[in-house]
N, C-alpha and C positions, 0 to 999 in steps of 0.2 A: 299549520303546515310549516316545515322548516325550509329556510332558503338554501339553495345549493351553494356549497363553498366554492369560491373561486380558486383556481389553481395557484394563484400567487399567495393566497393565505395558507400558511402552514399551521397545523395544530400545535399549539404551545404545549411544551412538556414541562411539567412541574420541575423546578430546579432541584428539589429533593430526589426526584427520580433520576435525573441526570447525574447527581452527585453519587448516588448509590451505584448506578451502573459503572461510573468511573472507578469507584472503589473496587467493584468486582473485577473489572478489566485489569486494573493495576495489580490486584491480588493474583489473578491468573498469570499475568506476565512474570511477576516475581517467582511464582511457583514453577513456571516453565524454565526459568533460569536455574532452578535447583534440581529438577527431576523431569523425567519423561512425562508426556501428557497422559499416558495411560495409567500413571500412578497418582494422578491428581484426582481428588474427590471433591464433591460439593461441600462436604464438611470442612475440608482444608481451605477451600476458596472462601467460604463464609467466615471461618475463623480468622484468616489473614485479612479479610476486608473489615473485620470487626462488626459483622452484622449477624443476624439470626439466619439459620439455614432456610427457614420458611421464606424469608425475604428474597433469597436467591431465586426460589421458584415463582415468585411474583414477576420476575424479569425474564427468566429463561426456563425452558422445559428440562434441560439437562446440560451437561458440559458440551456435548456435541452441538446443541442449539446455540450455546454461547459462542463457540468457535465459528460456527456458520455466520452468526450475526456480526461478529467482529471482522471476519473476512470480507463480508459484504460492505461494511462501513469503510474498511481500509481501501477496497477497490473503488468505491465512490469517491473517497478523499483523493486518491492518486489520480483518478480520471479527471476530477475537478481541477486539481493543481496543474496537471499537464495541459488541459484545455485552456485554462486561464493564461498560462505561460505562452502557449502558442498564439493565442489571440493578442496578447500584449506585445509580442515580439515578431509579428509577421514581417515587418520590414527590417528586423535586426539580423544579426549573424545566426547561423544555424546552431551553434553550440548553446545559444540562449534557450533553445527549445527544451533542453534537459535541465536547465538551471533550476527552475521552479521545483521539479521533481526532487533533485538532489538536495535542495534547501529544505524541502518538506521532510525528507528522510533524515537529514542531519538533525533537524529540530525534534524528531521523534526517534532518535537513534536507539534507545533502549528497547522500544517496541519492535523496530525492524530487525535489530540484531537477534532478538529471540525468535521472532516468527519466521525469519528466513533461515534460521538454523534449526528449527524444530522439525526433526526428521519424522516424528510421530504425528505432526499436524500439517500435512502437505497442502491443506486447503488454502493456506495463505499464499504459498508459492504458486499454486494453480491460478488463483484469482489475479495475482499480480502479473503472471505470465499472460493471462487473457487480456488485461488492460494494455500491456506492452504490445502484444500481437495486434490488437485493434489500432493503436496509435501508429505503429510502424507501418501497418498495411495502408492506413490512410496517408501517411507521409510518402510512401513509395508511389501511391496512386497520383499524388499531387506533384511529384518531382519528375523532371525529365530523366529518362533512363541514361545512366552514365556507363554502365557495363552490361550490354545486352546478352552477354554469355551467362550471366547469373539469373536463374529463374526467380521471379518475384517471391514465390512462396519459400524458396530456400533462403533468400535474403531476410525474410521476415522471421523464419525460425532461428537463423543465426543471430540476427540482431537482438531478438527478444531474450534468447538464452545468454548471450554475451552480456547484455545489460544487467540481467538478474545476477549472473555470476560475478561480474565486476563490482556491482553494488554490494553484494555479500562479502566479497574480499575486502573492500574498502571499510565496511563496518567491522569485520573481524579484526582488522588492523587498527581499530580505533580512529578511523577517519584521519589519516596523516595529511591529507590534502583537503583544501577547501572545496565546497560544492562548485564554485566558479572554475577552479583549476580542473576538477574532474569533468565538468561539462566540456571544457576545451580538449581534454584528453580523449573523450568519447568522439568528439568531432574529428580529431586527427585519426583515431582508430578506424572510424567508419568512412573517412575521407569525404565528409559532408561539409567541411568548412568552405566558406566562399573565398 
C-alpha cells in the first residue's frame, strides 16, 4: 500500500522536462513576436525550440493547451508575487504593494510585452485581469472607504483595467521608469499613498 503524499511534498519534475518546456515556451514567445498566434504551428514551435514535433505532444495536446497552461502559470506567478509583496510590506507604504509585481514584470519583460500585446491570445489578458480584480477587491475590502460616492465594483473595474493598461504602456515604451518609480506613480494616481 502506498503512503499518502503530504501537501508540502511536491512531485519532483525531471530537469530535462523543465528544460524542454522552457524551450517550447521561449519558442512560442519568439514566434508571437513575429506573427499572429493563429499562424503559429506546432511544427514552427518545435523547429524553433530545436526539438522533435512528437516531443511537443508529450507536453501539450495542441497550441491552445500550451497557451492555457502558460496563462495558468503566469496567473499563479503573479498571484504569488503580489501575495508575497503584500505580506512582506504590511506595515510599509502602500506603493510597496505593487512593487513586487512591477519588479516581476520587469524581470520577465519580453514575455509580458508579447502576451499583453497578443490580440489573438486574449487568455493572458483575461487571467491577469482576474488576478488584479481579486487583489484589488481584497484591498478595497480591507481599506477604509475614502470616497463613498464610488461603488466598490466600479473602483475594482477601473483599478484593474488601469493597472493592465498602464503596465502595457510602460512595457511598450521599453520601461523608461524603474519599478519603484512606477509603484509610486500608481500610488499617486489611485491616491492610496499614506
